[in-house]
C-alpha positions in Angstrom: 2.3 37.7 32.1 2.6 34.2 31.1 3.7 33.4 27.3 1.6 31.1 25.6 3.9 28.7 23.9 3.7 28.7 19.5 2.3 25.8 18.0 4.7 24.1 15.3 1.7 23.4 13.3 -1.1 25.7 12.0 -4.7 24.4 10.1 -6.4 26.8 7.8 -10.3 26.3 8.0 -11.4 27.4 4.5 -15.0 28.2 4.8 -15.4 31.1 2.3 -17.4 29.2 0.0 -21.3 30.3 -1.7 -22.3 26.8 -1.2 -24.4 27.3 -4.4 -25.1 23.2 -5.0 -26.3 23.1 -1.2 -29.0 25.3 -2.0 -29.5 26.9 0.6 -29.4 30.7 0.2 -26.2 31.4 2.3 -22.8 30.5 2.5 -22.3 26.6 3.0 -20.1 27.2 6.0 -22.9 29.0 8.3 -25.7 26.5 7.6 -27.0 24.8 10.5 -26.8 20.9 11.1 -28.0 20.7 14.4 -28.3 23.7 17.0 -24.8 24.2 15.3 -23.5 25.4 11.9 -21.5 23.1 9.4 -18.3 25.4 10.6 -19.0 25.3 14.5 -18.6 21.4 14.1 -15.8 21.8 11.5 -14.1 24.0 14.3 -14.9 21.4 17.1 -12.9 19.1 15.6 -10.1 20.9 14.8 -9.8 21.7 18.6 -9.8 18.0 19.1 -7.1 17.5 17.3 -3.2 18.0 18.5 -3.1 21.7 19.3 -2.4 24.3 16.6 -2.7 27.9 15.5 -6.1 28.1 13.8 -6.9 30.3 10.9 -10.6 30.8 9.4 -10.7 32.0 6.2 -14.7 33.1 5.7 -16.3 35.0 3.3 -15.4 38.7 3.4 -18.9 40.0 4.0 -19.0 36.9 7.2 -15.8 37.4 8.8 -18.1 39.2 12.1 -20.0 35.9 11.7 -16.9 33.6 12.1 -15.6 35.2 14.3 -18.7 34.4 16.4 -18.5 31.0 15.7 -14.7 30.9 16.5 -15.1 32.6 20.3 -17.7 30.1 20.6 -15.9 27.0 19.6 -12.3 28.0 20.7 -13.0 28.1 24.5 -9.5 28.9 26.4 -7.6 28.7 23.2 -9.0 31.4 21.6 -5.3 33.4 21.1 -4.5 30.7 18.8 -7.3 31.6 16.4 -7.8 34.0 13.8 -10.2 35.2 10.9 -9.2 36.3 8.0 -11.5 37.1 4.5 -11.4 34.7 1.4 -10.6 35.3 -2.2 -12.7 34.6 -5.5 -11.4 31.2 -5.5 -10.2 28.4 -3.3 -6.5 28.9 -3.9 -7.0 32.7 -3.1 -8.6 31.8 -0.2 -5.9 28.9 0.9 -3.5 32.3 0.3 -4.8 34.2 2.6 -5.0 31.9 5.3 -1.4 30.9 4.6 -0.2 34.4 4.6 -1.9 34.7 8.4 0.2 31.6 9.8 2.8 32.8 12.6 6.8 32.4 11.5 7.3 29.4 13.4 5.2 27.5 12.2 6.4 24.2 10.4 3.7 22.2 9.6 0.5 23.7 7.6 -2.7 21.4 7.5 -5.3 23.0 5.3 -8.4 21.8 6.1 -12.4 22.4 3.9 -14.9 23.5 6.3 -17.6 21.6 4.6 -15.9 18.3 5.9 -17.4 19.5 9.2 -18.0 15.4 11.0 -14.0 14.5 10.2 -12.5 12.7 13.3 -9.5 14.2 15.4 -7.6 11.5 14.5 -7.4 12.2 10.8 -5.6 15.3 11.8 -3.2 13.3 13.9 -2.9 10.8 11.2 -1.7 14.0 8.8 0.4 15.8 11.2 2.1 12.4 12.3 2.9 11.7 8.2 4.1 15.2 7.9 6.6 14.9 11.0 8.1 12.2 9.9 9.5 13.9 6.7 6.9 13.7 4.3 6.5 16.8 2.1 2.7 16.3 1.3 0.3 14.0 2.6 -3.7 13.6 1.9 -6.5 11.4 3.8 -7.6 8.8 1.2 -10.1 6.5 0.9 -10.0 3.7 -1.6 -13.2 3.9 -4.4 -15.6 1.3 -3.7 -18.1 1.7 -6.6 -17.5 0.1 -10.0 -16.2 3.1 -12.3 -16.5 3.4 -16.5 -15.2 6.4 -18.6 -18.5 7.1 -20.4 -19.0 9.6 -23.6 -22.1 11.3 -23.6 -24.3 9.1 -22.0 -22.7 5.8 -23.9 -20.2 3.7 -21.7 -16.7 3.7 -23.4 -14.5 1.3 -20.8 -14.4 0.6 -17.4 -12.1 2.1 -15.4 -9.4 0.3 -13.0 -10.6 1.5 -9.6 -8.1 -0.5 -7.6 -5.2 2.4 -9.0 -7.7 5.2 -7.9 -8.4 6.9 -4.3 -11.2 9.8 -3.0 -9.1 12.9 -1.1 -9.9 14.3 1.3 -9.0 17.0 4.2 -7.1 17.7 6.3 -3.9 18.1 4.0 -1.0 18.5 5.4 2.6 19.6 4.0 5.9 21.2 5.2 5.6 25.2 5.3 8.5 25.9 3.2 6.9 23.6 0.2 3.6 24.8 0.6 4.7 28.5 0.8 7.5 28.1 -2.3 4.3 26.6 -4.2 1.2 29.2 -3.8 4.5 31.5 -4.3 5.1 30.1 -8.5 1.7 28.8 -8.7 0.6 29.8 -12.4 -2.8 28.0 -12.7 -5.9 27.6 -10.4 -6.3 24.0 -8.8 -8.8 22.1 -7.0 -7.0 21.1 -4.4 -3.8 22.0 -2.6 -2.5 18.8 -3.3 -2.9 19.0 -7.0 -0.9 22.5 -6.9 2.4 20.6 -5.1 2.0 18.0 -7.0 2.0 20.1 -10.3 5.6 22.0 -8.4 7.0 18.3 -8.4 6.1 17.5 -5.0 5.8 13.9 -4.1 2.0 13.3 -2.5 2.1 11.0 0.0 -1.5 9.1 1.4 -2.6 8.7 4.9 -5.9 6.4 5.8 -9.2 8.7 5.5 -12.4 8.2 7.2 -16.0 7.8 6.0 -17.0 10.7 8.4 -15.2 12.8 6.1 -17.1 12.8 3.4 -17.8 16.4 1.9 -21.3 18.6 2.6 -21.7 19.5 -1.1 -25.8 18.7 -1.7 -29.2 18.3 0.2 -28.5 15.0 0.8 -25.2 15.3 2.5 -26.9 18.0 4.6 -29.3 15.5 5.8 -26.8 12.6 6.2 -24.5 15.0 8.1 -28.0 16.1 10.6 -28.7 11.9 10.7 -25.3 11.6 11.6 -25.2 13.9 15.1 -29.3 13.5 15.8 -29.3 12.5 19.3 -29.4 8.7 20.2 -32.1 8.1 22.4 -30.9 6.5 26.1 -33.4 3.9 26.3 -36.0 2.0 23.9 -39.1 2.0 25.1 -40.2 -1.6 24.8 -43.7 -2.2 25.6 -44.9 -5.0 27.8 -47.7 -7.2 26.9 -50.4 -9.5 28.6 -53.4 -11.6 29.3 -56.2 -12.2 31.3 -58.9 -14.2 31.4 -62.0 -15.1 33.6 -65.4 -16.6 33.9 -68.4 -16.6 35.9 -71.6 -18.3 36.1 -74.9 -17.3 36.2 -77.4 -17.5 39.2 -75.8 -14.5 41.5 -78.7 -12.7 43.9 -78.2 -9.0 42.7 -78.4 -7.8 38.6 -76.0 -8.5 36.0 -73.2 -6.1 36.4 -71.0 -6.6 33.3 -68.1 -4.7 31.2 -68.7 -1.9 34.2 -72.6 -1.9 33.2 -75.8 -3.2 34.7 -78.0 -4.7 32.8 -81.4 -4.3 34.3 -83.6 -7.7 33.8 -80.9 -10.0 33.4 -79.8 -12.5 35.6 -76.7 -11.5 37.9 -73.1 -13.6 38.1 -72.2 -15.4 41.0 -68.9 -14.1 42.8 -67.2 -12.4 45.5 -67.7 -8.7 43.9 -70.3 -8.5 41.6 -69.1 -11.3 38.7 -68.2 -9.0 36.0 -65.9 -11.2 34.4 -65.1 -7.7 31.5 -63.7 -5.8 34.4 -61.6 -8.8 35.9 -60.3 -10.5 32.7 -58.9 -6.4 32.1 -57.4 -6.3 35.8 -55.4 -9.6 35.0 -54.1 -8.6 32.1 -53.3 -5.3 33.2 -51.5 -6.9 36.1 -49.7 -9.6 34.3 -48.0 -7.2 31.8 -46.8 -5.2 35.0 -45.9 -8.5 36.4 -47.7 -7.8 39.4 -49.1 -11.0 40.2 -53.4 -11.4 39.6 -56.6 -10.3 40.5 -56.3 -13.1 43.5 -52.8 -11.1 44.9 -54.7 -7.5 44.9 -58.2 -8.3 45.1 -58.9 -11.6 47.2 -62.1 -12.9 48.8 -60.0 -12.5 52.1 -60.1 -8.5 51.3 -64.0 -7.5 52.9 -63.7 -4.2 51.2 -64.5 -5.9 47.6 -67.8 -7.4 48.2 -69.7 -6.8 45.9 -67.6 -4.0 44.3 -68.0 -2.8 41.2 -65.7 -2.6 37.4 -64.7 1.2 38.5 -63.3 0.1 42.0 -61.4 -2.5 39.8 -60.0 -0.7 37.3 -59.2 2.7 39.3 -57.2 0.4 42.2 -55.3 -1.6 38.8 -54.3 1.8 37.6 -52.7 2.8 41.0 -50.6 -0.3 41.1 -49.2 -0.2 37.8 -48.5 3.5 38.0 -46.7 2.5 41.6 -44.3 0.0 39.8 -43.6 2.6 37.2 -46.2 1.4 34.4 -48.4 3.2 32.1 -51.1 1.7 30.8 -51.4 1.9 26.7 -54.3 0.4 25.6 -56.5 -2.8 26.6 -58.8 -4.7 24.2 -61.0 -6.7 25.6 -63.7 -10.0 24.2 -67.0 -11.4 25.5 -68.2 -14.8 25.0 -71.5 -15.1 25.9 -75.1 -16.1 24.9 -76.3 -13.0 26.9 -76.7 -10.0 27.5 -76.7 -8.3 23.7 -73.7 -6.2 23.5 -74.1 -4.6 20.2 -76.3 -1.8 21.6 -74.3 -1.2 24.8 -70.5 -1.4 23.3 -69.6 2.3 22.9 -71.2 2.8 26.4 -69.1 0.3 28.0 -65.8 1.2 26.1 -65.9 4.3 27.8 -67.2 3.7 31.3 -64.3 0.9 31.4 -61.9 3.4 29.4 -62.5 6.3 32.3 -62.4 3.8 35.3 -58.7 2.7 33.8 -57.5 5.8 32.4 -56.5 4.1 29.1 -58.3 3.1 26.6 -60.4 0.0 25.9 -62.2 -2.0 23.1 -65.0 -4.4 23.8 -66.2 -7.3 21.5 -68.6 -9.8 21.7 -69.3 -13.2 20.2 -71.1 -16.2 21.3 -69.4 -19.8 21.0 -72.7 -21.0 18.6 -74.3 -23.3 21.3 -70.9 -24.7 22.2 -69.3 -25.0 25.7 -71.2 -23.2 29.2 -71.3 -20.0 27.5 -72.8 -21.6 24.4 -75.3 -23.5 27.0 -76.2 -19.8 29.0 -74.7 -21.2 32.4 -71.9 -18.1 32.5 -70.1 -15.6 31.2 -66.0 -15.7 30.0 -64.1 -12.6 28.8 -60.5 -12.6 27.7 -58.1 -9.7 28.0 -54.9 -8.4 26.3 -53.6 -5.0 27.9 -50.2 -3.2 26.6 -47.8 -1.4 29.4 -44.8 1.3 28.8 -42.6 2.6 31.3 -44.1 5.6 33.0 
């Protein structure tokens, strides 16, 4: 049977808090950040830090839940982890954890599970500082806010923030020093560094980390959730294309425009049916997808498109875009012409064009107040804008 080497470091993870200020009706350590709890995230950092014995201190009625979290987080290090029941105060909970530390351990770290996103390098900095001779070490951050001493709602005086620091965990100690301080403790303290300092121990500091904030309020929980939310692997960037087409009146057949037949109106000249609206849409989509223009795919050298209507052009364009990895988002097209009058059939045109293209098409129409070839009634112009996105 192989013998597991005993680490010289132990980490007590304090997870026995009630989480009253978090307002979730459950012990804080067992509240989810994402698919995993605050405790699981805290353990992840612990197990990524230098190898250590790990003692999780949980509420007395949640030790089974803590065991489950430990088994799933520890992996091959399960033999290094134990769970103990905490006490009524933080100091009592740490004392319960300290009683479970193995005899050969020389350095003890005490870490709040509520600081669930503390990076492993903070653990390493604390361990190194104690190993190099410090009796007590805490990670800190400089205070950046302007501070005021107040009385009720009145400011008494400013406070010099240059001599202040915000304490974090894990806090590290020489085992013998921490044991002695807890043995002689006569008062309750907010953290272990304060207990050691009250006993006369000099407490040193190392740099902390912004990610080691304590999850105390609902706002803190939302901050943690935002930090662990998955980052999209790629941003979907749409592409835009512009298309135009012009056809003169004088065709041999009835007018076809915007996918509709217009009985009684003169036809448009062209290799196909001369539908300037459909052709402008084709050009816009092809341009957005980087596939050339209508002449490339529907030229006069392709007899199958002689006399073809909008449905054939748009269906083929949709297929070309899809083959190139693009989905059509939408198309907007404007017709410039004195005739035909679009108002009565605009919705019908939008429906026919959208069905053929497989994407929303909006149609508008205008005149040019008698200016240009459209103003004199010689022909029809259409202008389209298309948006495509990666399929």
